Structures are given as structure tokens and as C-alpha cells.
N, C-alpha and C positions, 0 to 999 in steps of 0.2 A: 736898372732899378726894378723893373717889373720881375726879372729873374730872382733878385733877392727876396722880394715879397713871396715868390712863389716856393721857394725851398722850405720854409717852415711849415707850410700848408702840406707839401709833398711828404715831408718827414712825419707830420702828424698822421697822415692817411697811411703811410707805410706802417707806423707803430700800431695803429688800430686793426689794420689787416692782419699783422703779425700775431697781435693778441688773440684775434678771432680763430686764426689758424691753430694756434697753440692749444686754445680752448677746445676746439673740435677734435684735435689729435688726442688730447687727454680723456675727453669724454668717450671716444671710440675705444681707447685702450682700456678704460674702466669697464665699458660694456663687454669687451672681449673676455676680460678677467671674470666678469660675473657669469657670462655664458660657458666659460671653460669649466666652471664647477658643475659636474652632472647632477641632474635631478634625481633624487634617490626614490621618489614615488610620486604618483599623480592621484588625487582624490577628487571626486565629483561631488559638489555640494549644491543642493536645491535650496533657494532662499526666497522669501518674500520681502527682504530688506531692500533699501535703495542701493542701486548699483554703485554709487560713488563711495558708499561705506564698504560694501563687500569687496570691491576692487582693491581698496586701500588695505584691507586686512589680508587679502591673498598676496598682495605684493610684499607686504612685511613679512608674512610667514615663509614665503619662498626664499627671501633674502636671508633669514635667520636659520631655517632648517633644511633648505634645498629640497623642499616638498611642494610640489605644484598643486595649488588649490584651484580647480576649475569651477567658478561660480555660475550657477544657471539661475538667474533671476526671473522669477514669474510673479504674478499678482497674487494677492491673498486669496482671491476667489479661485484662481487657477490651482493654487496650492491646496486649498480645500478639497477641490475635486481630485487632484492627484493622490491625496492621501487615502482616497477610497478605492483606488485601483488594486488589483490582486497584487500581492506581494511579489509574485514572479515577475511583474512588469516593473517593478521598482528598481531601475538600473541607477546605481549611485551609492555613496558612502554615508553622507551626512545630510542633515536638513537643519537650517537655522532659520527660525520663523516664530511667529506669533503663538501665544499660548493656546488659543482656540484651535489652531491647526495642528499643533502638537497633540492636543487631546484627541483630535480625529484620527491622528497616526496611531495612538494607543488603541482606540476603539476598533480599528481595522487591522490591528496586529501587525503593524509595519515596523516596529522598532524593537531594538534589543537594549538590554540594561546598560547604563553607563557606569563603568567600573573604573574610577580613576580617583587618585588623591585629590581631596578638597571638597568632593561632592557631599560627604557626610556632614561637613560643617555648615552647609548651606541650609538655611531655614526651610522647614517643610513647606511653608507656603509657596515657595519658589521652585518646587520640583515635583516630579510625579512620585507617588508613594512607593512604586517598584523601581525607581531610578530609570524609567524608560526615556525621561527627558529631563534636562535641568536648565533652570533659568540662568541666563548670563547677566542681563541688566534689565532694568525697567525705567519707564518714562512716566513719572506721576503727573497728574493735572494739578496746575497751580493757578493762582491769581497773580497777574502782573498789573501793578498799579502805577500810574504816572506819579512822579515825585510831587507834583502840585496837589493831586487828590490825596496821596498819603499824608502830606503835611497838614492838609485841611481836616480830613476825618477818616482817611483810609486805614489808619492803624487801628481802628476800632471795627472795621468791616472785614473781619478775618475768618469768617466761617460761612459755609454754604447758607445756613440759616440766617444770617446777617444779611446776605445779598438780597433777600426778598422782603426785608423790612421796608417801611416807607422811607423815602429819601430821594435826593435829586441826582444820584450818580448814574452815570451812563456805562452800559456794559456792551462789549462786543464779544461774541462766541462764534464758533464755527457751526455751520449748517450740518446737522448730523448726517444728512444724506450724501454730503459732499466728501465725507472722509470716514473711513472705517474706524480709524483711531478716535476721531471726535465722537463717533456713534457709541464707542465703548462707554462714554459717560453716561449716556441714556441707559444702557444695558446694566450698568453697575448700580444706577439709582434704582432701577427696577428690581434687581436682585436683592438690594439692601432693604428696600422699603415696600416692596410689592408693586404691581403694576399700576394700580389706581393712584397710590400715593406718590409713586415715582414719577408718573406723567403730571400730577398735579403740582409737583414743585416747579416744573418748567412753565406751567400756566401762571404761577405765582411770580416767577422770575420775569416773565415777558414784558411787563410795563417798564422794566429798566433796560431791556435789550434795544439798543438802536441799529444794530446790524447783525445779520447772520453771515458770516464771512465764508467764502468758497474754500480758502486754503487754511490749514491748521495753524500756520505760523502767523497769520494776519492779525488775529486779536492781540498777540504779544507785541508784534511790531507797532501797531497803532497806539498801544498804551505807552510804549517806549518813546514814541514820537510826541507824546502829549496830545494825541488826536481823540482819545477817549479816557475815562477815569480808570476803567478796569477791563482787562482782557483775560478771558478764560482760555488757557492753553497748555502746552506741555512744558515741563521743567526744561528739557533740552533746548528749546527755542529761547526760553527766558534767561537761561544761564549765558547764552551767547551775548545777548544785549547787556547783561550785567558786566561781563568780562570786557566788552568794548566801551564801558563807561557811560552808557546811556542813563538818562535820569529816570530810572524805572526801579521799583521795588518788587521782589518776588516774595509771595506770601503763601505759605503752606496752610491750607484750609484746617482750622482748629478741630472741626468735627470729622476729620478724616477725609480721604480723598481716593478716587479710583487711580489706577495705574494700568500701563500697557506693558505686559511682560514679553520679552523676547528670550528664547531658549534654543537649545541644541539637542538633537536626538541622532542616534545611529541606526541607520537603516539595516534591517535584517540581512539584506543581500550583499552587504559589503564584503569585500575580499581583501580589505586593508584594515582589519580591526585595530591592530597595534598603532598604526599611523593615525587612524581616526580618533583613537583614544587620546593620543598626544595632542591633537588639534583642540579637542575638548578641554583638556588640562590647560592649554595655553589660553584659550578664550576665558577661562575662569581666573586667569593670573592678574596680579596687580599691574604687571607690565602692559597688558592690553588696555586696561583703564587709563594708564598714563598715556600711552601712545595715542589712543582716540581723543583724549582731551587736548593733547598737543596739536591735534589736527582738526580741532573745533567741534568735536561730538561730545556732548555733555549729557550722560546718562547717570543713573544710580545703580551701582553694581551690586550684585547678590553675595559676592565674596565678603564674608563677615570681618575679614582683616582690613577692609578699606574703610575710611571714616565716613560716618553719616553726614549728609549735607544739612546745613541750617539755612533757614530763610532770613529776610531782612530784619525779622524780629528776634533772631537768634534761637528759633525753635526747630525742633527736629520734625521729620515727617511722621504723619499718623496715617497709616494705609488702611483702606477698607478691606475686610476679610472676604473678598469675592473669589469665587471659583471659576467664573466664565464658563466655557462650554456651550455657549448658545448655538443652536442650530441655525443654518442659513435661513430656513423658513420661519423660525422664531424671530430672527433679527428683522426679517422683512415685515412681519406683523406689527412689531414694536414701532418700527420707523413710520409705517403707514398710519398708526395711531397717533404718533407724534406730529406728523404732517397735518392730519385733520383736526386733532384736538388742541394743538399748540401753534405750529408754524403758521398755518393759514386760517386760524380761527379769528373771526371778525368782531366778536364782541369784547375782545381784550387788545388793548393797544400798549 
């Protein structure tokens, strides 16, 4: 009797082991087939983007075009320093990085013109006048409102200037010192309104702010979870929660908003100009936007053939006409003033 009971279990174990062995065999066969196709070229790319994003792009490009992209991720601060090195020390082919660092590359004569199909159609605000770099995508600053707050009164709190009006709403934002992307909000306010008025806005906002978060995604997450009325953060984070059906509304500020632009440039020392140009063309394509969205990265793309996003009120983005280009010293001065005049100021709560 015990043997009869044993046989079904033994057959099940044998079946599972057989399926596992077959899966391993087919996986190894596919890997051999992939590696059997020779790599036609290898490009070196310096980037200040997150490594999980750049690794994804590199794998996809090699699979499609059999060109290996070696991504070398460094911090934004390191990239800013690297762009000041003599051009003869710049080993590599491309840079994918933030606008400020691309402008440093232009200033120190590191980049050569990007000449490829599609660049002409991109808005002038998203590229260098001499085509020494071109923007690929940008991440605008948005308001994420909990559904409860939106239904109560949030649909009327839809502009930066309405945030500072008297009211009982609670706001969470990122500490500007904790994130360069968050600090870009401060720099943009100062560029648009002047230093005194730009800093004063955050003085007026402070009575509503219940938390200065360490991470850029935290304000959006806490609004999506209903733990605050409104979070100030990036569109890319907000859209993730919307797509996962969280009870949150994304609002594009009616009086315009800052954005964080990512672009690509070709290093003067490249020895693979044709292949590097092809990579740039690919980065600007609809295909890349769809690929990144399928993998959970939600940006707004500079390619004018792609549809403009709309917020929960059905409105399109209004972007501030900022140029960026702040020096590292200038950024530090502004941050120090924000710390003393806003963040740790004692006479406003």
C-alpha cells in the first residue's frame, strides 16, 4: 500500500525535474545562439543616470543591433568634474547626462555636433543651438494629490501660487539638499523670479509643509498612500502610482513648472562616429519611449511625434522657459541661503 502511494509522488518529482532540465537546456541553447552573433562594435558611454536604466538600454541595444554599449555610471558631481578635463583625456564615445553637465561639456569644448535624422524637429528648448547635444526626455515637477484631498478641494489647488494661499492642506516635498533633481526646483524658481522672490516663495510655502523628505519619490508615495494631501515630486514617480491604480491624482501646475532634462552628446574623441550617431537616433525614437514605459520608466519625450501627456484634469504641461547652466558654486550659495532663510528658519512654522 505504501508503494502505491509513493509512485504518484515519484512521478510528480520526475516530471518537475524533467521540466527544469528542459528549461535549463533551452535557456543555454538560446544564450549560445545570442553569443554566436558577433558584436559589430563597442561604444563607451559615460552617464549620470541610474544604472538600472542604463543597463536596460544597453542590453536592448545590443540585442537589436549587435553593438555593445559599455555604460560607465558616475555621479552628477563626478560628471561635472569630468567635463572640465582636457579633451585629450576624454576616452569614450557618448555622454548621456543632465542638461547642466552637457552645458559644461559645451563650455569646455568636449562635444561635436549631433547630425542625425530627427534632431531638427526637436524643440529648440531641448537642444543646444549648435546641436552639440540634444535632449532625449525630461521629468517635470508635478503635484500628486490624494484622492480624498482632490475630492475635497484639491482640484482647485492646481498652481504654485495657490499652494501658498491660506488653507489646511498638508504638503510633503523633498529636502533640496538631499537631491540634485529636487534642488533644481529651487534653481528654477530663482531663475524665473529672481533670488529674493524665488526664496520668498518657499518661505510662504513653509507653513503648509509637514515634512522635508530625504528621497525624491517619497512625497509622491505618501500622497498615493493617503498619508498627506499633496506631494511635490517628479512626473515619472507619479505616473508609476497612477498606472498601479493607487488613489492619487497627478496635477500639472497651471502656472508652469520646472523640469529636469536628460540629453545625449558625442565626445570629440570618438572613433566610432557612425555607430554613435546611430545610438543617438535610436534614443530619440518612439521605440525607446515604448520600451522604457513597458519597463516602468515614465518620462516625457522630446520627440514631437509622441503624444503630450495630460494630467488628471485633462490639461497639458506648461513648462518654464529656464536655461539652467548654474555653476556648482552658484548652486551651493543658493542652497545655503535656502537652509538658513527657509529650512531652519525659526520664526515660521
